[in-house]
C-alpha positions in Angstrom: -43.0 12.3 13.9 -40.2 13.9 12.0 -40.3 17.2 9.7 -41.6 16.2 6.0 -39.0 16.1 4.0 -38.8 15.4 -0.5 -37.4 12.5 -1.7 -33.8 11.9 -1.1 -31.7 11.6 -4.6 -30.1 8.0 -5.1 -26.4 10.0 -5.4 -27.1 11.8 -1.9 -27.2 8.9 -0.3 -24.6 7.1 -2.1 -23.0 10.7 -1.1 -23.7 10.0 2.5 -21.5 6.2 2.3 -25.6 4.4 2.7 -24.9 1.5 -0.2 -28.5 0.6 -2.1 -28.3 -2.3 0.3 -28.2 -0.5 3.3 -30.7 2.1 2.6 -33.0 -0.4 2.5 -32.5 -1.9 5.8 -32.6 1.8 7.0 -36.2 2.1 5.6 -37.2 -0.9 7.1 -35.5 0.2 10.7 -37.3 3.7 10.1 -40.8 2.7 8.0 -40.3 5.9 6.6 -38.0 7.7 4.3 -35.3 9.5 6.7 -35.5 13.4 6.7 -31.8 15.1 5.4 -31.4 15.0 9.5 -32.2 11.5 9.5 -30.2 10.2 6.4 -26.7 12.3 7.9 -27.1 10.4 11.8 -27.4 7.3 9.8 -24.6 7.8 7.8 -22.6 8.5 10.6 -23.7 5.9 12.7 -23.6 2.8 10.6 -20.4 4.4 8.9 -17.0 2.3 8.9 -15.3 4.3 11.9 -18.6 3.9 14.1 -20.0 0.7 13.3 -17.2 -1.0 13.2 -19.0 -3.3 10.6 -16.5 -4.8 8.7 -14.3 -5.9 12.0 -16.9 -6.7 14.8 -16.8 -10.2 14.2 -13.1 -10.6 14.3 -12.7 -8.3 17.5 -14.4 -10.8 19.8 -11.3 -13.3 18.9 -9.1 -10.8 20.8 -8.8 -12.3 24.6 -9.9 -9.1 26.7 -10.2 -9.8 30.2 -7.5 -10.3 32.5 -7.1 -10.3 36.7 -6.1 -6.8 36.2 -8.7 -5.6 33.4 -11.5 -3.0 35.1 -12.5 -2.4 32.4 -12.7 -3.8 29.0 -13.8 -2.5 25.1 -16.9 -0.5 25.5 -16.6 2.2 27.0 -14.0 5.8 25.6 -10.7 3.7 27.4 -9.6 0.6 28.9 -8.6 0.6 32.6 -5.8 -1.8 34.3 -5.0 -2.3 37.9 -2.2 -0.7 39.1 -3.2 -2.3 43.1 -3.3 0.1 45.8 -6.6 1.4 44.8 -5.0 3.0 41.5 -5.5 2.3 37.4 -4.5 3.5 34.5 -6.8 3.9 31.8 -5.2 3.9 28.3 -6.3 3.7 24.6 -4.8 4.8 20.8 -7.0 6.1 18.1 -6.2 6.6 14.1 -6.2 10.4 13.0 -5.2 8.9 9.0 -7.7 10.7 6.9 -7.5 14.3 8.4 -3.5 14.2 8.5 -2.9 13.4 5.3 -5.4 16.0 4.1 -3.9 18.6 6.9 -1.5 17.3 8.8 -1.1 19.9 11.6 -5.2 20.2 12.4 -5.3 16.0 11.9 -2.6 15.6 14.2 -3.2 17.9 16.3 -7.1 17.0 16.7 -6.1 13.4 17.1 -4.1 13.9 19.9 -6.9 16.0 21.1 -9.2 13.5 21.0 -7.4 10.3 22.5 -6.8 12.7 25.1 -10.4 13.6 25.8 -11.3 9.5 25.4 -8.7 9.2 28.7 -10.1 11.8 30.9 -13.9 11.5 30.0 -13.4 8.5 31.8 -12.3 10.6 34.8 -8.4 10.3 34.8 -5.6 12.8 34.2 -3.7 12.2 31.3 -0.1 11.7 32.5 2.1 10.1 29.3 1.3 10.3 25.3 2.6 7.9 22.5 1.8 8.2 18.3 3.2 5.8 15.5 3.5 7.2 12.8 4.2 6.0 8.6 5.2 8.2 6.1 5.9 7.3 2.5 9.1 7.1 0.8 11.5 10.0 1.3 11.9 10.6 -2.4 8.7 11.2 -3.1 7.5 15.1 -3.0 4.8 15.2 0.1 6.4 13.6 3.1 8.5 16.1 4.0 6.0 18.7 4.5 4.0 15.9 5.7 5.7 14.9 8.6 6.8 19.1 9.3 2.7 19.3 9.6 1.9 16.5 11.1 5.4 16.8 14.2 4.6 20.3 15.2 0.7 19.2 15.2 1.2 16.6 17.9 4.0 18.9 19.6 2.4 21.6 20.0 -1.3 20.4 21.3 0.8 17.9 23.7 2.7 21.0 25.2 0.4 23.5 25.3 -1.5 20.3 27.5 1.3 20.1 29.6 0.9 16.4 29.1 4.7 14.8 27.9 5.1 12.5 24.4 7.3 10.2 26.3 7.8 7.9 23.4 6.7 6.6 19.8 7.9 5.8 16.2 7.8 6.6 13.6 8.5 4.7 9.4 9.2 5.8 6.1 7.7 3.4 3.3 6.4 3.9 -0.3 3.9 2.1 0.7 2.5 5.3 2.1 2.7 7.7 -0.1 -0.5 8.4 -0.6 -1.7 7.4 2.6 0.0 8.2 5.6 -0.9 6.9 9.5 -1.2 8.8 12.3 -2.0 6.7 16.2 -2.0 8.8 19.0 -2.2 6.6 22.6 -2.8 8.9 25.8 -2.5 6.6 29.4 -4.1 8.4 32.1 -4.1 7.9 35.8 -7.1 7.6 37.9 -8.0 5.9 41.7 -9.8 3.0 40.6 -13.3 3.5 42.6 -13.4 6.8 40.6 -14.0 5.3 37.1 -16.8 7.2 35.0 -18.7 5.7 32.5 -21.3 6.8 29.6 -24.5 4.7 30.0 -26.8 7.3 30.7 -29.6 5.4 33.5 -32.6 7.3 34.3 -35.4 8.8 33.5 -36.3 12.8 33.2 -32.5 13.5 33.7 -31.0 16.8 32.3 -28.2 16.2 29.0 -25.3 18.9 29.1 -23.3 20.0 27.1 -19.9 21.7 27.7 -16.5 23.1 26.6 -16.1 25.4 23.2 -18.6 25.7 20.7 -20.1 24.0 17.3 -18.9 25.2 14.1 -18.8 23.5 10.9 -15.9 22.1 11.1 -15.1 18.5 11.2 -19.2 17.6 9.4 -19.1 14.3 7.8 -15.1 13.1 9.5 -16.3 10.0 10.7 -17.9 9.0 7.2 -14.6 10.6 5.4 -12.7 8.2 7.4 -14.6 5.6 6.7 -13.6 6.1 2.7 -10.4 5.6 0.5 -9.2 8.3 -0.9 -9.1 9.5 -5.0 -8.1 12.5 -6.9 -10.2 14.9 -5.2 -9.1 14.0 -1.4 -7.6 17.7 -1.2 -11.3 18.8 -1.6 -12.1 17.0 1.8 -10.3 19.6 3.7 -13.4 20.7 5.4 -14.8 17.7 7.1 -11.3 18.1 8.9 -11.4 19.0 12.7 -9.7 22.4 14.5 -8.2 22.3 17.6 -7.5 24.6 20.7 -5.3 23.0 23.2 -5.9 25.8 25.5 -9.1 25.5 25.9 -9.4 21.3 25.7 -6.8 22.2 29.0 -9.4 24.6 30.7 -11.9 21.7 30.2 -9.7 19.0 31.3 -9.7 20.7 34.7 -13.3 22.1 34.6 -14.2 17.9 34.1 -11.9 16.8 37.2 -13.5 19.5 39.2 -16.9 18.4 38.4 -16.0 14.8 38.9 -15.5 15.4 42.9 -19.0 17.2 43.1 -20.2 13.6 42.4 -23.7 14.8 40.3 -22.2 13.2 37.0 -24.2 10.4 36.4 -22.7 9.2 32.4 -20.1 11.4 30.6 -18.9 11.0 27.0 -16.3 12.7 24.5 -17.7 14.2 21.6 -15.0 13.1 19.0 -16.2 11.0 15.5 -20.0 11.8 14.5 -20.1 14.7 17.2 -23.1 15.0 19.3 -24.5 12.4 17.4 -22.5 9.6 18.7 -22.4 10.6 22.1 -26.1 10.8 22.5 -27.0 8.0 21.0 -23.9 6.1 22.5 -25.1 7.2 26.1 -29.0 6.5 26.0 -28.3 3.3 24.2 -26.2 2.6 27.0 -28.2 3.0 29.5 -31.5 1.6 28.0 -33.2 5.1 27.9 -34.2 7.6 24.8 -32.8 10.9 24.5 -34.4 14.5 23.6 -32.3 17.1 22.1 -33.5 20.4 22.0 -30.6 22.2 19.0 -31.7 25.9 19.5 -29.8 25.4 23.6 -26.3 24.1 21.7 -23.8 27.2 22.0 -22.6 27.5 18.3 -20.1 29.7 16.6 -21.7 30.2 13.5 -24.8 31.5 11.9 -27.9 29.8 10.7 -26.1 26.2 11.4 -28.7 23.4 10.4 -29.4 20.9 12.6 -28.3 18.5 10.3 -24.9 20.4 10.7 -25.1 20.6 14.9 -25.7 17.0 14.9 -22.6 16.1 12.4 -20.3 18.6 13.1 -17.1 17.4 14.7 -16.3 20.7 16.4 -13.4 19.4 18.8 -12.9 20.4 22.6 -16.4 19.0 23.9 -18.6 17.0 26.0 -21.5 15.4 26.9 -22.6 15.0 30.0 -26.1 13.6 32.2 -26.1 14.9 35.6 -28.5 14.5 38.6 -31.6 16.2 38.5 -30.9 19.2 40.3 -27.4 19.7 39.9 -27.1 21.8 36.7 -26.1 25.0 39.0 -23.0 23.3 40.7 -21.7 22.1 36.9 -22.5 25.8 35.2 -20.3 27.4 38.3 -18.0 25.4 37.3 -17.6 25.5 33.8 -18.6 29.5 34.1 -15.5 29.7 36.0 -13.6 27.7 34.0 -14.5 30.2 30.6 -16.3 27.2 28.8 -19.9 27.0 27.7 -22.4 25.7 29.5 -25.8 23.8 28.4 -29.1 22.2 29.3 -29.5 20.9 26.1 -32.2 18.1 26.4 -33.4 15.7 28.7 -33.3 11.4 29.2 -36.2 10.2 28.0 -38.6 6.5 28.6 -39.2 6.7 24.3 -36.1 4.6 23.1 -35.9 6.9 20.6 -33.6 9.3 19.7 -34.8 13.1 18.9 -33.6 16.0 17.7 -35.5 19.4 17.4 -35.1 22.5 16.1 -36.6 25.9 15.5 -39.6 24.7 17.2 -39.5 21.2 14.3 -38.6 17.9 15.0 -35.7 17.2 12.4 -35.1 13.6 13.9 -36.9 10.8 15.7 -35.5 7.4 15.2 -35.6 4.5 17.4 -32.1 4.1 19.2 -31.5 0.4 18.2 -31.6 1.1 14.6 -28.7 3.6 15.4 -26.8 1.3 17.9 -27.7 -1.9 16.7 -29.2 -2.6 13.2 -26.0 -1.3 11.4 -25.3 -4.0 9.4 -22.6 -6.6 10.4 -20.6 -8.3 7.4 -19.0 -11.2 7.3 -16.7 -9.6 4.4 -15.1 -12.5 2.3 -11.6 -13.2 2.5 -9.1 -14.8 1.0 -5.4 -15.5 2.8 -2.2 -15.7 1.6 0.2 -18.2 0.4 2.8 -18.7 2.8 6.5 -17.1 1.2 9.2 -19.7 1.1 12.1 -18.8 4.2 15.4 -17.1 2.6 18.6 -18.7 3.7 21.6 -17.0 4.8 23.4 -18.1 2.2 21.1 -16.5 -0.4 21.7 -13.1 0.7 24.8 -11.0 -0.2 27.3 -10.3 2.6 28.6 -6.8 2.6 32.4 -6.3 2.3 32.4 -5.0 5.9 30.3 -6.0 8.6 30.8 -2.3 10.5 30.9 -0.7 7.3 27.3 -2.2 6.6 26.2 -1.5 10.3 27.1 2.3 9.6 24.9 2.6 6.4 21.9 1.2 8.2 22.1 3.4 11.1 22.0 6.3 8.7 19.2 4.8 6.4 15.8 6.3 6.8 14.7 3.0 8.7 16.9 3.3 11.9 18.2 7.0 11.8 17.5 8.3 14.6 14.1 10.5 15.0 15.7 12.8 18.1 14.5 15.4 15.3 11.0 14.4 15.7 10.4 14.2 19.7 12.9 17.0 21.0 10.1 18.6 19.4 7.8 17.4 22.0 8.1 18.3 26.1 8.7 14.9 27.1 9.4 15.9 30.8 6.7 18.0 31.2 5.3 17.5 34.7 8.2 16.4 36.1 7.6 12.5 36.7 8.9 11.3 32.9 12.0 8.5 33.5 12.3 7.3 30.7 12.9 9.5 27.9 12.0 8.7 23.9 14.6 6.8 22.5 15.2 3.6 24.3 12.3 0.4 24.5 9.6 2.0 26.3 8.9 5.3 28.0 8.1 5.5 31.5 7.0 8.1 33.8 6.2 7.2 37.8 2.8 7.3 39.1 2.7 10.3 40.9 4.0 10.4 44.8 4.9 6.9 45.0 7.3 4.6 43.9 5.6 2.5 40.7 6.4 3.4 37.3 4.2 3.2 33.8 6.4 1.6 31.1 4.5 2.6 28.1 5.2 1.6 24.6 4.0 1.5 20.7 4.8 -1.4 18.5 4.2 -3.0 15.4 6.7 -4.1 11.8 4.4 -3.5 8.5 7.2 -5.2 6.3 6.6 -8.4 8.4 2.6 -7.7 8.5 2.9 -7.3 4.3 4.3 -10.6 4.0 2.5 -12.6 6.5 0.0 -11.0 8.5 -1.0 -13.3 10.9 3.1 -13.5 11.8 3.2 -9.8 11.8 0.5 -9.7 14.5 1.8 -12.0 16.1 5.4 -10.3 16.5 3.6 -7.1 16.6 2.1 -8.3 20.5 4.7 -10.0 21.1 7.9 -6.7 20.4 5.9 -4.4 22.9 5.8 -7.6 25.7 9.5 -7.3 25.3 10.2 -3.8 25.1 7.9 -3.2 27.6 10.0 -6.4 29.6 13.4 -4.8 28.9 12.1 -1.9 31.4 11.6 -4.5 33.8 7.7 -3.8 33.6 5.4 -6.4 33.8 3.2 -6.2 31.2 -0.3 -5.8 32.0 -2.5 -5.1 28.5 -2.8 -3.4 25.1 -4.7 -0.8 23.5 -4.7 -1.7 19.5 -5.5 0.6 16.1 -5.6 -1.8 13.7 -5.2 0.3 9.8 -5.7 -1.4 6.6 -6.9 -1.3 3.5 -10.7 -1.5 1.8 -12.1 -4.3 3.8 -14.6 -4.9 0.5 -11.2 -6.4 -1.0 -11.0 -10.6 -0.1 -7.3 -9.6 0.3 -7.6 -6.8 2.5 -10.1 -8.5 4.5 -7.7 -12.1 4.6 -4.8 -9.5 5.5 -7.3 -8.1 8.4 -7.9 -11.8 9.7 -4.7 -12.6 9.7 -3.1 -10.0 11.9 -6.2 -10.8 14.2 -5.6 -14.2 14.8 -2.2 -13.7 15.1 -2.3 -11.1 18.1 -5.0 -12.9 19.2 -2.6 -16.1 19.7 0.6 -13.9 21.0 -2.2 -11.7 23.2 -2.8 -15.3 25.0 0.3 -16.8 25.3 1.9 -14.1 26.6 -1.1 -12.9 29.6 -1.4 -9.7 27.8 -5.1 -8.6 27.0 -7.1 -6.4 24.6 -8.7 -3.7 26.7 -9.6 -1.2 24.3 -9.0 0.1 20.4 -9.4 1.5 16.7 -10.0 0.3 13.4 -8.9 2.0 10.7 -10.2 1.3 7.3 -9.8 2.1 3.7 -6.4 3.0 4.0 -5.9 3.4 0.3 -5.6 5.5 -2.6 -6.8 4.6 -6.4 -7.4 1.1 -5.1 -3.9 1.0 -3.7 -3.6 -0.2 -0.1 -1.1 0.1 3.0 0.6 -2.8 4.4 -1.4 -3.7 6.4 -0.7 -1.9 10.3 -1.3 -3.6 13.2 0.1 -0.7 15.9 -0.1 -2.4 19.2 0.1 -0.1 22.7 1.0 -2.0 25.9 1.6 -0.8 29.4 3.3 -2.3 31.8 3.6 -1.6 35.6 6.9 -1.7 37.0 7.1 -2.1 40.5 9.9 0.2 41.9 11.4 2.5 39.3 14.5 2.3 41.1 15.1 -1.1 39.7 14.2 0.3 36.3 16.6 -0.2 33.6 17.7 1.1 30.1 19.5 0.6 27.6 22.3 2.9 27.9 26.0 1.3 28.6 27.2 1.9 31.8 30.6 1.0 32.7 33.8 0.2 31.2 34.7 -3.7 31.7 30.9 -4.4 31.9 30.2 -8.0 29.7 28.1 -7.5 27.1 25.6 -10.9 26.7 23.2 -12.0 24.1 20.1 -14.4 25.6 18.0 -15.8 23.1 18.3 -18.3 19.7 19.8 -17.2 16.8 19.4 -18.7 13.4 20.1 -15.7 11.3 17.0 -14.8 10.1 17.2 -12.2 7.2 13.9 -12.3 5.4 11.8 -8.9 5.4 15.2 -7.6 7.2 16.2 -4.3 7.5 19.9 -5.2 6.3 18.2 -6.9 2.8 15.9 -3.7 2.2 18.9 -1.1 2.7 22.1 -3.8 1.4 19.8 -5.0 -1.1 16.9 -3.3 -2.0 14.6 -6.2 -1.8 12.3 -7.2 0.5 11.0 -11.2 0.2 11.1 -14.5 2.1 8.8 -15.0 4.8 9.3 -12.7 8.4 10.7 -14.4 11.2 8.4 -17.0 13.1 7.7 -15.8 16.4 7.8 -18.3 19.3 5.8 -16.9 21.9 6.9 -20.1 23.9 10.1 -18.4 23.9 8.9 -15.3 24.6 7.9 -16.3 27.7 10.6 -17.6 29.0 13.8 -15.3 27.6 11.6 -12.0 29.1 10.1 -13.9 32.2 14.1 -14.4 32.9 15.2 -10.7 31.9 12.4 -9.5 34.6 13.8 -11.1 37.1 17.5 -10.5 36.5 16.3 -7.0 36.0 14.4 -7.5 39.6 17.4 -8.8 41.2 20.0 -6.2 39.9 22.0 -8.5 38.1 22.6 -6.7 34.8 23.2 -2.8 34.1 21.7 -1.9 30.4 18.9 -4.4 28.3 17.6 -3.5 25.1 15.7 -6.2 22.8 16.3 -7.1 19.5 14.3 -5.8 16.3 14.7 -4.0 13.0 18.1 -4.6 11.8 19.2 -7.3 14.5 22.0 -7.9 16.7 24.6 -5.4 16.0 22.5 -2.3 15.3 21.2 -3.1 18.9 24.8 -3.3 20.6 25.1 0.2 18.6 21.9 1.7 19.5 23.4 0.9 23.4 26.7 2.0 23.2 25.2 5.4 21.8 22.9 5.5 24.5 25.6 5.1 27.3 28.3 7.0 25.2 30.9 4.1 25.3 32.7 1.6 22.5 32.7 -1.8 22.5 34.7 -4.7 21.6 33.1 -7.1 20.0 34.3 -11.0 19.3 33.9 -12.6 16.7 30.4 -14.4 15.0 30.4 -18.2 15.4 31.2 -20.0 12.1 28.4 -21.7 12.3 25.9 -18.5 10.8 27.1 -16.0 8.1 28.6 -13.3 9.8 26.2 -10.9 8.3 23.1 -13.5 9.1 24.6 -13.7 13.2 25.0 -9.6 12.7 22.0 -8.1 11.0 19.7 -11.1 11.6 16.3 -10.8 12.8 15.5 -13.4 15.5 12.8 -12.8 17.9 12.8 -13.6 21.6 15.8 -12.3 21.9 17.6 -9.5 24.3 21.4 -7.6 24.5 22.3 -7.1 28.2 25.3 -6.1 29.9 26.7 -6.9 33.5 29.8 -6.8 35.5 32.2 -9.9 35.0 31.7 -11.2 38.5 27.8 -12.1 37.5 28.7 -13.6 34.2 28.2 -16.8 35.2 24.9 -16.7 37.2 23.3 -15.6 34.3 24.7 -18.6 32.0 23.5 -20.5 34.9 20.3 -19.5 35.2 19.6 -19.5 31.6 20.4 -22.7 31.5 17.5 -23.7 33.8 15.2 -21.7 31.4 16.9 -23.3 28.3 17.7 -20.2 27.0 21.0 -20.0 25.3 23.4 -16.8 26.3 26.5 -15.9 24.3 29.0 -13.6 25.6 29.8 -10.6 22.5 32.4 -9.1 24.2 33.4 -6.4 26.8 32.6 -2.7 27.2 34.8 0.3 26.5 36.4 3.3 24.9 34.9 5.0 22.4 35.3 2.8 19.6 33.2 0.2 18.0 35.5 -2.5 17.9 34.4 -5.5 15.9 37.2 -8.4 15.5 38.8 -8.6 12.2 37.5 -5.4 11.0 39.2 -1.4 11.5 38.0 0.0 14.6 35.2 2.4 13.8 34.8 5.4 16.0 31.9 6.0 18.2 31.6 9.8 16.9 31.4 8.7 13.4 29.0 6.1 13.9 26.8 8.7 15.7 26.8 11.4 13.5 25.4 9.0 10.5 22.9 8.0 13.2 21.9 11.1 13.2 22.5 13.4 10.8 19.7 11.8 8.2 16.3 13.1 9.5 17.6 16.8 10.1 19.2 16.6 6.8 15.8 15.7 5.4 13.7 17.8 7.0 16.4 21.1 5.7 16.7 20.3 2.5 15.4 21.8 -0.2 
């Protein structure tokens, strides 16, 4: 029995994010009034962030299996086979609320947390990515937030010695008061050396390793499960503080101990800290757990049981070891100058018990924490389908090339070089595609294989039509991996939405999940891990639905890998895929007319498969020299990005007469790729594409130092580069 405690006030219960109905449920599960410490434990374990109480019923719709899948959702990270006894471990998670409140530490600890999820599984992290969403450039906060987030990501990853090989950054006024910081990590492990979190066995030592526990991050999980208001700045103490140098030591110490065959279970102390890690390990192992909090290494005096259990101090792990192996583990962690303490044992009671100063501060049946959290089937409303906008209803520009220059210099499409040059993307020596292309790629160390990695979602599509937007996020990720020659293997996701208690927001979530599920099934691209981040809104104003998708693909031989840079003068530029000139929800419409309306482009998943499979075949056969998928900004933007990457000009033919020229060049039809090849291979591409029923159009040729379009004055490549490169540095340095 836990220590006696005075009755808890209604206000105190509400401050812990527990509704009156949930508190009644808590009383029924516990059979008595909780102590304050127990209330804190319930509050984090029943929070949206930990329990997925609003999303769990819908997440079951996502496909999670396949012959390549070794570990699907339910562990610290997902695992897929790479063949030859090797596996990739990967996951993406959010650190949105903390990064808005304290951008540097919020982003830094997001990176640290996702790397721990990966090396907890026994994998060495080999690549990081991130997906960032900020508010309007004209809003007063984004410059401060961009600077802090980018610096936090760069410093943590760089200090860890793990390359950041890509990502995406958006600016949109709908993120003014709720930015998104989604971090992804990929690691490499031997397929027979994967570590999991189930603490199976009674009487086993429970070991705490890593940094000391402080008061930072207390109630971080609860804070991440509530929307913001005017008092959000007061939540700064709930943001964790990271130390990448300690995490590097923790990484090496954990991987060293993993070679000793003494670990039964291991779990990162992430959201909800010591509470969630111990509860999850015991529950998965079907045992109880008894903790002596007097043994927890602390960096602050006088910490209470409540504070120790809920602290989210960083760089900490919880392990369950084989009995008698404690000296081996202690020797290794002492060598790496890290704390090591036996703080408890597994039991046969089925209870989570925490003692402090000789008093039982918490004694809770584990099912009440792990399984009794309410699961809500919240009411939802799906929005009406928006009408498709005819190309003729969108105004043509005075000049196609002047419009291109304006688009490439806009906040939407300008170069992100200022961001990614703050990240070390070459450390470890295995990066084979740097940031700025369709996907980042790293060599599987010591082999000829490579891993391509991409993060994708188009929030403006999702806001207009969550179902099609969810499909498109998966398809876009699949295309970006395909454009390198990689076979897409699986995805992780980070589902960022507003308040699920509002039916229209829940409708966005349901629509996006259904779209993602359809795309993942059709593309044989299962979900193996992920994260749900809800309540991303302030004073009732939500972010656009943003179901970010992180994908991993296998490049069988990196010598056959493709990139988007134009390679040689005289090469022929070809478009593969259908053209309808879809301008609804396009970047062109946003930049040139300051409007976003109409339906987003539809996603034909069968067409995605046929065109993508064709592209990978051409890459493997060496038929194409450069490949780039067509996405934001449309066809002409894709060609311009290829020209800038290859530092070569192009000479393009006029658009066909069937559609308005601006719709041809800036429409955002899906399932399309631009490729280049030598003149002698054009007929082969056309003939093979015909077998796949894929349209092919010759766009022009590579050469010179200008961007030339029939009927318009040539645009010097240097002018196009200046427009593309200048916006972000100017934005970040202006007063």
